[in-house]
Residue, then its C-alpha position, 0 to 999 in steps of 0.5 A: m499500499i502506498l500512501d502519499s503525503n496528501k492523503i496523510a495530511a487530509h486525514n490529519d487536517g480533520l483532527f488538527t483543531a481538536h488536537k491543538n486544543k488539547l495540546v494548549f490545555s495540556a501545556s497549561e497544566i504540565a511543566e516543560t511541555e516543549n521539552i517533553i514533545q522534543k524528547l518524543i520527536d527524537f525517540q526512534i523505534a527500530i522495526p525488525s524485519w520479522a515484524l512484517g510477516t506472520g512468521g512460521t516455525r522451523f518446520g514451515r512458513f505460514p504466510g498471511g494475506g498482504e505479507p511482503r514477498s520481497i525485500e523491496e516490499k518490506i522496505e515499502d512497508v517500513g516506509l509506510l510505518h515511518a510515514l504514519 
């Protein structure tokens, strides 16, 4: 599945006002809000390649629908996760 940035932006636009109101309220109640937000922005999570499939055992592999079939499809899936 390929999502372009316009689809993500269109989805986020409908939620922006409510999110901004909640952020303003939280910032008024929580000290160092900007510092916390920066730490969240800097936080990175690695996505292991085995997380992109349904897996299997030493006796066989049990693929599921939509599972990546090649390294290129795995890279595409990781890109999608990163974009979201």
